[in-house]
N, C-alpha and C positions, 0 to 999 in steps of 0.2 A: 250662949248659955246652953248647957246640956239639959236633957230631959230630967235629970235628978236635981237640977238647981245649981250644980257646980260648973266650973269653967271647963271648956272643951280641952282636949289634949293639944299638944303642939301641932298636930296635923289639921286642926280645925274641923269643920263640918265634913262628914263622910257620906257618900252615896254608894249603895250596893247595886249591882246589876246581875240579874239572873238570866243566863242565856241558855236556851234549850234548842240545840241544833239537831242535825240528822244523825251524827255519830257520837256526840258527847253533850254533856250538860255541865255548865260551870257557873260559879258565882265569884265575881270580882268585887272588891271593895276599894273605892277610890277616895283619895284626898281631893276635895273639890278645888283646892287652891292651885294645884298644878297637874291634876289627873295622874298622880302617882298611884300605882297599884300597891296597896299596903298588904293585902292578902288575897289569896284566891284558892279555890278548890275545884277540881275537875274530875268528872266520872264518865266512864264510857257508857253509851246507850246501845243496847243490843236490839238489832232489828231482826225480824223473822221473815223467811221466804218459804212458806209452805208449798207454793207452786211456782212454776216458772213465771217470772215477771212480777210476782207479788212482793211488795215491801211493806211490812206492817210492824206496829209497835204495841206493847201493852200499856195503855194509858196510866194504869195505877203504878206500874213500874217507873214510868216517866215522872209521875208526881213524887214517888218516894225518893227517886234519885235527885230530883230538884230540891226536895226538902233537906236531904242529907248534905248537898252542896252548900245550901244556905246556912245550915246550922254549923257545918264544919268551918266555913269561912269565918263565922262569928267566933267560934272557939279559937281559931288562929289569931284573931284580933286580941283576945284575952291573953293568949300566950305572949304576944308582943307588948302587953301592958297598955293596950289601947282600949278605952271604954266603948263598948258597943252602943251605949246611949248617944254617942256622937253621930251615929247614923241617922240622917234626917229623912231619907227616902230610899225606896227601892224602885228600880226600873226593870222592865221585862222586855227581853228581845228573843225572837224565835225564828226558826226556819219556817217558811210560809207554806201554805197549801196542804200540809198534813192535816187530815180530817178526823175529828173525834165526835162521836155521838154518845151521850150518856143519859141516864135516867136522873132527872133533876130531883126526884123524891128520895132516892136512895144514894145517889152519888156513884152508882156502879156504871161502868162503861157498858154500852149495849153490844159492842164488839170491839175488836182491836182497831186501833187507829190506822188509817191507810196513808202510807208515805207519799210524798209529793211526786216521786218518780215511778210510782206503781203503775203497771200497764193493764191491770185486770179489767179496767173500765173500757177497753177498746171496743167491745161489743156495744156498750152504751153509746160511745162516740159514733160508731158506725151507724147505728139506728138514727141518731140525731142528724147526722150528715145526709142520710137518705131523706129525712123529713124536709130538709132545707135544700135538697137537690145539689148536695156537694159543696155548698157555699160555706167554707169554714170560717169566713169573717161575717157571718150572718148577724151575729149579736155584737159585733165589735163597736159599732157606732154608739151603743148604749153602755157597755161594760168595759170596753177597751181591750178585750181579750178575744183571741181566736178559740174556736171550739177544739178542745184538746183534753186528753185524759190527765193532764197535769193539774187541773183546777178543781176546786172543792165541790162545785155543784154536781159534776158527774160522779164524784165519789159518793156523795150523799144519795144520789139516785140509785147507784149500784147497791148500797147498803139497804135501802128501802125495798129493793126488789129481790135481794139474794140472802139476807141475813134474817133468820127466824126472830121474831119479836120486835124488830125495828119498826115495821109499818104499824103494828099495834100500839107501840109506845108513842109513835107520832100521832096516831088517831086519838089516843087517850090524853094527849097534851102533856105527857111525861117526858118526852124527848127534848134534849137540848143539843144544839150543834155548836161547835167552835173549832177554830184552828188552835194550835198548841198554846197560844197566848191566852185565849179565852178559858181553856181548861185549867191552866196553871193559876190564873187570877181567881177563877171561881173557887178552886180548892184553897188558895191562900187566904181568901176572905171568908171562909167558913163552910164551903161545900153545901151539903143539903140543908144545913141549918140557916146559914146567912149569906151564902155565896152570891157574889155579884156577877151577873152574866153580861160581859161587855167584850168588845174588841175595838181596835183602832182603825182608822181609815186606810192605813197601808195594808193591813191584813185583809180587811173587808174587800179591798179592791182586787184581791186575788181569788175571789170565790166565784166569779161570773154572775153574782146575784146583786151587786151594788151598782147603782146608777153613778157613773163616773163624774158627771157634771154636778149632780146634787149631793153626792156622798150620802145617799140613803138607800135602803133596800128597795129594789124596784119590783113592783107588783107584776109587771109584764114578764120579767125574767123569772120570777118565782113561779108564775103560771106555766111558762114555757117548760121548766124543769119539773113541774108538779111538786114543788117543795113549799110547805106552808111557812109563812113568815113567823108563826108562833115559835118555831124552834130556833130562830136566829137571835144572836146577841145584839145588844144595843151598840150602835157605832159612836165612838167618841174620837176626839182629836188624839194626837200622839203624846201630848204634853199637858197633863192635868191629873188631879188626884181622882183615881177611880174608886178607891176604898182603902181599907186598913187591914193589915195582916191580923188574922184572928187568933193565932196561937203560936207558941214557940218563943225563942229568945228575942224575936223582933216584934212581938205582939204590940199592936198599936201604931206601928210605923206605916206611913202612907205608901201606897203603890202609885207612883207619880209619872210614869212614862210607859209606853208600850209601842213597839215598832217591829215590823218585819225586818229580818237581818240585813237584807240588801239595802233597804231604805235607811236603816240605822247606820250602815257603813257610809252611805252617801253623806249623811249628816255628820258623822264622826270625822270624816276626811275633809269637812268644810267645803264640799262642792255645792255651795248655796246659791251660786249665780247661774243664770241661764247660759247654756253652752258648755258647762263643766260636766265631766263624766268620770265615773269610777268603775272599776272592774274588780269583783270579788271572786277569788279562785279557791274553791274548796272542793267538796265532792262534785258539785256542779259548778257552773260559772255564769255570772250575770254581769251585764254591762248596763249601767243606768246613765242616761243623758238628761240632765236637768233642763226642763222647758219652762220653768217658772209657772206662771198662772195660765199658760196656754196648753190646751189639750191638742196634741197633734195626732191625727188619725193616720197611722202608717199604711202605706200601700206596698211595703216591701218586707213584711214579716215581723216587724217589731210590735211590741205591746205598749198600749197606753196605760199608765198606772199612776197612782198617787205616790208622790215622793215623800211628803210629810205635811203635817199641819201642826204648827207649834202653838197650841193653846186654843181654847174654845172660840176666841175671836180672831185667831190667826188666819191668814190667807192659806188656802189649799194650794200647794205647789205640786206640779205634775212632772212626770218623766216618761221618756221613751225607754223601753227595756228590751235588751236582747237576752234571751234565756237559752242556756246551753246545758243540756242534761248531764253530760259526763265530762269531767275534767280530771280531778284527783281520783275519782272512783275508777276511771279507766286505767290509770297508772297502778292504782292499788290492785285492780283485778289482774293485770299482767303479772304482778309480783306474787300475788297470793295464789292464783289459780294455775298460771303457767310456770310459776317458780322462776321467773326471769330476774335474775340478780347478777350483778357484776362481780368479778374477782375483787378481793380486798385491795389489791394493788391499783385497781382502776377507780377507786372511790375518791375521785377528785372532781370538783365541779368545774364546768367549762361554760363559756359563752356559746351562743349558737354557732359561731364560726371561728372560734379560737379559744385558747385556754384562759381561764380566770382563776384566781386563788379561791380557795374555799370561802364561801360568802354568806353564811348565815349571819345576817346583820344583828346588831344589838337590838333587842326588842325594847319596848317602853320600860322606863325605870321600874325595876321590880327587885329592889334590894331588901325585900321583906320576906315574909313567910308564905310560901305557896306550896300546895300539895296536889298530887294527882293520885287518884285511887285505882286507876286502870290505864292501860296503854292508850296512847293517842293513835289516830288513824295511821295505817301503814304508809300512805303516801307522804305523810308529814316528815318521815325520816329519810326521805330519798336523798341520796347524793350520787347523782347519775352522771356517768361520763357521756358527753354528747359532743365529741369532736367532729369537725367538718368532714373527716374521712370516714366516719362511722355510719353515715346514712345509707349509702349504696342503693338509693332508689326505693326504699321501703316507705309505704304510705299506709297509715292506720286511721280508719274513720270509726270513731266510737259511738255509733248509733245503736246502743244496746237496747234502748227503750223508745225507739223512734228518733226522729230528728226534729228538734225544736226550731228556733230561729235560724234562718229566715223561711224555712220551707213548711214547717208544721205538718210533717208526714209521719203519722203514728205507726205506720206499717214498715217504715224503713228499718234496716238492720245493719249492724256493724260489719265491716269487712277489713281485710288486710291485703295489700297489694305489693308486688315486687319481691316476693319471697323466693330465695334460691337456696341451694344446699350450703352456700357460704354465709347465709344470714345469721347474725349473732344476736344474743339477747340485748346487747347494747344498742344495736341498730333498731330493734323493735321498740325499745324504750325511748330512744331518740325520736322515732316517728310519733309515739304517743304524746310526747311533749310538743312536737311541732303541731300536732292536731289541735292542741289547746290554743296555740297562737293563730292558726289559720281560721278557727271558728270565731275568734275575736275579729279578724279581718272581715269576715262575712257580715258581722254585726255593724262594723264601722262603714262598710260599703252601703249597707241599707240606710244607715243614718245619713250619709251624704246624699242619697237619693231622696229621702223623706224631707230633708231640710236643705234644699239647694240654695236658699237665700241666706242661710246662717253661715258664719265663718267656719271654715273647715277645721275639724278637730286636729290639733297638733300635739296635745298633751293628754295623757291618760294616767289617772291615779289608781294604783292597784293595792289590794289587801287580801287577807285570807291566809289560811295555813300554807297553801302551795306557793304563795308569793314569797315565802321565806327562802325559796331556792333561788339564789342569785342568778344562776345560769338561765333559768326559765324566764325571769323578768328581762334579762338581756336579749334572749331569743325573741320575746314579744316585741321589744323595741326594733330589733333587726328585721323581723318579718312583717311588721306593720308600718315601718317608717315613721314612728312617733317617739317623742320624748316620753319616757315612762317614769313616774315618780312613785316611790314606795315609802310611805311613812314608816318610821321605825317603831311600829307597834303591830303585834299579831292579832289584835282584837279591835279593829276600827268600829265594828258594829256595837260593841259594848261601850266604846267611847261615845257613840251617838246616843245610845240609851241613857248614859250618864248625863250628857248635856241636856237632853229633853227633860229628865227628872229635875235637874238643877234649875231649868227655866220655870218649871211648874211650881217649885217651892221657893222661887226667887232667891236661890242661893247663887246662881250663875246668871250671866248675860252672855250674849253672843260675843261681844267684844272682849269680855274677860276670858272666855274660853279661847278665843283666837290668840290673845296675847300670852296666856299662861299655860294652856293645856294642849296645844297642837304640837305633836312630836316633830323632831327634825326628819328630813326626807333624804333618801338615796335617789340620785338621778341617773337614769340610763339613757344614753344616746345611741341612735342607730349606726351600724357599721356597714350597711348594705346599700347599694343603689337601687333605684326603682326597677330596672330591667331584671336584676337578679331576683328581687322579691316577686315580681310578676310571673317570671318563668316558673318558680316553685309553686306559686299559687294556682297557676293554670293546671298543673299536674294534679294538685289537690282537688280542684273542681271537677276534673274528669273522674276521679275516684268517687267523689260524693254523688255524682250523677248515677253511677252504678248502684250505690247503696239505696238511693231514692227509688230506683226501679226494681228493687229486689223482688217485689211481689207482682211485677207486671205480667209474668208468664204463669198462666193457670196450669194446675196439674193435668187438666183435661185437654190442654192445647196440643194439637198434633205437632210433634217435634221430630224432624228427620235428622238422624245422626249419621255422619260418615262412618262406615264400618259396620252398618247394620245388615250386611250381607250383599249389598250392591257394590258395583264397580264405583269407586270414588269419583270417576269422571262422568258418571251417568247423568248427574244433575246438570252438568254443562251441556252434554249432548242433547238432553231433553229440551233444552231451551233453544237449540239451533233452528228447528222448523219455524217457530214463532218469529225469530229474528229474520229468517229468510223472507217470511211473508211481509214483514214491515218494510224491509229494504226493497224488495221487488215491487211492492205497491207504490212506494215513493218514486222508483225509477219509471214505472209506467205513467205516473202523473206527469213527470217531467217530459217524457217522450210525447205524450199527448199534447202538452202545451206547445212544444216545438213544432209538431205537425200542424197544429192550428195556425201558428204564426206563419208557416211557409205555404199555407193554402192547400195542404193535402186533405184537410177535413172540411 
């Protein structure tokens, strides 16, 4: 029965999902019986970079964009003659770690939100590492995370130290902290008047402030970062009713799920058993390996994190995660900044080592009304030629904001190797796509070392905008020696949030979802043997080593350069006397021993 007392439409109960990402915000409305997307609306999110390495957003703009997406999706339903009262719940899914501080009395942000890949906190991270004598895993046994500028705690610390009014608002008890999910839910449920200040276990596990085992804020961690617990939201499970929408066309509808996007994708792709893994390829790239109820403390650069908790009484499931800062963003940067594009005649997708037909697969059933208010990210449009003859030895390492898994070196910087006068844009773009695959292999190698008694991973499920490029998915299979499955949906994270909301409202069960809502998959098998893969990977690792040591030479170090006015051979000649001394000393020792043996001494 619908909320108006009448029967529901032919599509039955509906669930909406509001997704707030790094480059876009969208709202999708699903028919719960088969996960068909009836309507959607997507808008671009503008990020600002006032200084090098800074990535920030205006929180009020994010909220306004989210509200427009929600309201427009509902209007699209009405155009399709579907009753919006058939919507039984809303789920929230968000890009993690982006940090918002606002005044809970006025609803005004205290400053711009700091994006997840922002590097302005490098000085804060450097000071912390000095305190703990360079032990970047100093807090890992408690929170599961390495000390890095990626996570929310160091962003909060930076705001308190560098933004006027933040410390005072904290001292006055007016400040509230949240990742994007907390900010959106607080605004949806009434803001300053009645807003509910909550987050879920997946987002909380990315702050460096949550005790991973207990799933509560940890007093020791808060004291370490000097962050008062009073500004933190309440931690809830991923699948429960947090509150009700306060205003607008969906007023009174419950908000019934909340997950970070990577964990939501794990859930949406039904990687629910220990040993299953998924990889989401968007601006960044993240590999999650389900470890069920076991917390595995990685010794090889992986993060321990919460995978999901389905309901207040549900078990907390954990995962090992490999975090890669730049995937689609590096390809977009090459196209946008260096203007690397192919001739139109070359716009044909290829596998990593041979031609394939153009392969943008059919996405999930969307025979309904969808709208986009602004362009999608540039890398989503890529149709890049990547033939085997085009590589010519070019290697591209996209460490634009440091190198995350498995090294966690925040001072590393990106580099390009093997450039000649004959290097073409296609070769550089091919190298950027190869970099995506090689970084996945580094994560998988770390997984094998951390879980030596587990069955070796032979299958990887992929999703995200960049996974729609068929040639890239084939390349990932070729360079990693895995079967790669790609569900025919571009929004696995939204599917996961929809499932969690359905479980909270008892509209769906896991078995119903598995039978009726899981999309078909495209399967990619490797075409390379291990020796070919290993040879290419060794070259990649040599290039990565140079990036990691980018800052190893100080500006004050004495560096002798050939051509500084000396004879180029003078360095060799200067070393001759020392060599003669060593050789002659050794000869005298030998002669002395011989003389002793023959009785001369």
